[in-house]
C-alpha positions in Angstrom: 7.7 -5.8 -5.3 10.1 -3.1 -7.0 13.8 -4.2 -7.5 16.9 -2.0 -8.3 16.8 -5.9 -11.1 13.6 -4.8 -12.3 14.2 -1.0 -12.6 17.3 -2.0 -15.0 15.1 -4.3 -17.1 12.1 -1.5 -17.3 14.7 1.2 -18.5 16.2 -1.4 -20.6 12.8 -2.0 -22.8 11.0 1.4 -22.4 15.4 2.7 -23.8 13.0 4.0 -26.5 10.0 6.5 -27.4 7.4 5.4 -28.4 6.6 6.9 -32.7 3.6 8.2 -31.3 1.7 9.2 -27.9 -0.6 7.2 -28.9 1.4 4.0 -28.5 1.3 4.6 -24.7 -1.5 3.1 -22.7 -3.0 6.3 -21.6 -6.3 4.1 -20.1 -4.7 3.0 -17.9 -3.3 5.5 -16.2 -6.9 7.2 -16.1 -8.3 3.4 -14.7 -5.9 4.3 -11.6 -5.0 7.3 -10.5 -7.7 9.8 -11.9 -8.8 9.8 -8.2 -5.9 9.7 -5.8 -3.6 12.0 -8.8 -5.6 14.1 -9.7 -4.5 13.2 -13.5 -4.9 15.0 -16.0 -3.3 15.9 -19.1 -3.8 19.6 -20.9 -5.0 20.9 -24.5 -0.8 20.6 -25.7 -0.1 16.2 -24.4 0.5 17.2 -21.5 0.2 15.0 -18.4 -0.6 16.7 -15.3 0.3 14.7 -11.9 -1.8 16.7 -9.5 -0.8 15.6 -6.5 2.7 15.7 -7.6 4.3 19.8 -6.6 4.0 22.1 -8.9 7.2 22.9 -8.2 8.1 19.6 -9.0 9.5 18.9 -12.8 7.9 15.8 -12.7 4.6 18.6 -12.1 4.2 18.5 -15.7 5.3 15.9 -18.8 5.2 15.6 -22.2 3.2 13.3 -23.4 6.0 13.1 -26.2 8.8 12.3 -23.8 7.0 9.3 -21.6 8.8 6.5 -22.8 6.5 4.0 -21.6 3.4 3.1 -19.2 4.0 0.4 -16.6 1.5 -2.1 -14.4 2.4 -3.2 -11.4 0.2 -5.4 -8.6 0.2 -1.1 -6.4 1.3 1.3 -8.6 1.6 2.0 -12.3 4.8 3.6 -14.0 5.4 6.3 -16.0 8.7 5.6 -17.5 11.1 8.9 -19.0 14.8 8.8 -20.3 16.4 8.6 -17.2 13.7 8.7 -14.5 10.5 6.6 -13.8 7.6 8.2 -11.8 5.9 5.4 -9.7 2.6 6.6 -8.9 0.1 4.6 -5.4 -3.2 3.4 -6.8 -4.5 3.4 -3.4 -3.5 6.0 -2.8 -1.5 10.2 -3.6 1.9 8.5 -2.7 5.0 8.9 -5.7 8.2 7.9 -6.3 11.0 8.8 -8.0 14.0 7.1 -9.1 16.3 8.8 -11.4 18.7 7.0 -13.2 22.6 8.5 -12.9 24.7 7.5 -15.4 27.7 5.4 -15.1 31.5 6.9 -16.1 32.6 5.0 -19.3 35.5 2.9 -19.5 37.8 5.8 -20.8 36.1 8.1 -17.2 37.2 5.5 -15.5 40.3 5.2 -16.7 41.2 8.8 -16.6 39.8 9.3 -13.1 42.0 6.0 -11.9 45.3 7.5 -13.4 45.3 11.0 -11.8 44.1 9.4 -8.5 47.6 7.4 -9.5 49.8 10.6 -10.0 48.3 12.6 -7.1 49.2 9.4 -5.7 53.7 10.1 -6.3 
């Protein structure tokens, strides 16, 4: 099961893109996902996920933007800088996790100070 802790560890492990998309486990995508997700790579080296709506920003992904490809029991994850696309191995279901940036210490301090000033 993919928990919040697992997701955090994925972002940490794949915080940087590989030097080349050749270092990605691209065969893993086609081993499990070609049928249910109509997965393909176009001439411009974009990964096209046919099971995701063409209007979605996750329908076409530049392979140069992919940080990693991770296999789980029932899904394969495509890791990007601030999102992870989980694609089911057995059907065309997909789930997308979007990483929300946490406010910095300085931003939290400013927010607290502005709230405290508004209370007076």
